[in-house]
C-alpha positions in Angstrom: 18.8 -22.7 26.2 20.9 -19.6 25.9 18.7 -17.1 24.2 20.6 -13.8 23.2 18.5 -10.7 23.8 19.0 -7.2 22.8 18.2 -4.2 24.8 17.1 -1.3 22.9 17.3 2.2 24.4 14.0 4.2 23.9 14.6 7.9 24.0 11.4 9.8 25.1 10.3 13.5 24.3 7.7 14.9 26.4 6.7 11.4 27.9 6.3 9.9 24.6 8.7 7.6 22.7 10.6 9.4 20.0 13.6 7.4 19.2 15.0 3.9 19.6 18.7 3.0 19.4 19.3 -0.1 18.2 22.8 -2.0 17.9 24.9 -1.2 14.9 24.8 -5.0 13.9 21.2 -5.1 14.1 20.9 -1.8 12.0 23.1 -3.3 9.5 20.5 -6.1 9.1 17.3 -4.3 8.9 18.8 -1.1 6.9 18.1 -2.9 3.6 14.3 -3.3 4.5 14.3 0.1 5.6 15.6 1.5 2.3 13.5 -0.9 0.3 11.3 1.2 -2.0 9.3 -1.9 -2.9 7.5 -2.3 0.4 4.7 -0.8 -1.0 4.5 -3.1 -4.1 3.2 -5.8 -2.0 -0.5 -6.6 -2.3 -2.6 -7.9 0.6 -4.1 -11.6 0.2 -7.5 -10.4 0.5 -6.9 -8.3 -2.8 -5.2 -11.2 -4.6 -8.2 -13.6 -3.4 -10.8 -11.1 -5.1 -8.7 -10.3 -8.2 -7.9 -14.2 -9.0 -10.9 -16.1 -7.3 -13.6 -13.9 -7.8 -12.2 -12.0 -11.2 -12.7 -8.4 -9.7 -10.6 -6.1 -11.3 -7.6 -4.6 -9.2 -8.7 -1.3 -9.1 -12.2 -2.4 -7.5 -10.5 -4.9 -5.2 -8.3 -2.3 -3.8 -10.9 0.4 -3.5 -13.4 -2.2 -1.7 -10.3 -3.4 0.3 -9.5 0.4 1.4 -13.4 1.1 2.3 -13.9 3.5 -0.4 -16.9 4.1 -2.4 -16.4 4.9 -6.3 -17.7 8.6 -5.5 -14.7 9.0 -2.5 -12.1 7.5 -5.0 -13.1 10.0 -7.6 -12.8 12.8 -5.6 -9.5 11.8 -4.1 -8.3 11.2 -7.7 -9.6 14.0 -9.0 -11.7 12.3 -11.8 -15.4 11.6 -12.0 -17.3 8.7 -10.6 -18.4 7.3 -14.0 -14.7 7.4 -15.0 -14.1 5.0 -11.9 -17.3 2.9 -12.7 -15.7 2.4 -16.4 -12.3 1.7 -15.2 -13.6 -0.6 -12.9 -15.1 -2.9 -15.7 -13.2 -6.1 -16.9 -11.1 -5.5 -19.9 -10.7 -1.6 -19.6 -7.5 -0.2 -20.3 -7.2 3.2 -18.7 -4.7 5.7 -19.7 -1.1 5.5 -17.4 -2.0 9.2 -16.2 -5.6 8.4 -14.8 -3.9 5.0 -13.3 -1.4 7.3 -11.5 -4.0 9.4 -10.2 -6.0 6.6 -8.9 -2.7 5.0 -7.4 -1.8 8.1 -5.8 -5.2 8.6 -4.4 -5.4 5.1 -2.6 -1.4 5.6 -1.5 -0.2 2.7 -3.6 1.9 2.0 -6.8 0.7 1.8 -10.3 2.2 -1.7 -10.5 -0.1 -2.8 -7.4 -2.8 -2.2 -9.9 -1.8 -4.1 -12.7 -3.7 -7.6 -13.2 
């Protein structure tokens, strides 16, 4: 079988890999992936499962997935712990500004929090 392999050149700095040179044809193929701003909009299977099968609100599913307590998330988002507890209740409709703070604190997008 004739398998084409590509040799990438790794450039080191102070003994550690710093850059990888990629053939232009390959770069052209992967460039859209590198520029895709929607990469952060994916949702891990575990979170989808908790939300759909266990009926856990997305904010709570994300928080638990990331291993955060309500207090830790509250501190990162600059809101109170009772506010997080309230937002995690089913049927709650938090303000967009609050969702943005929570999403930023978890380093995800607001869209990833939507049910």
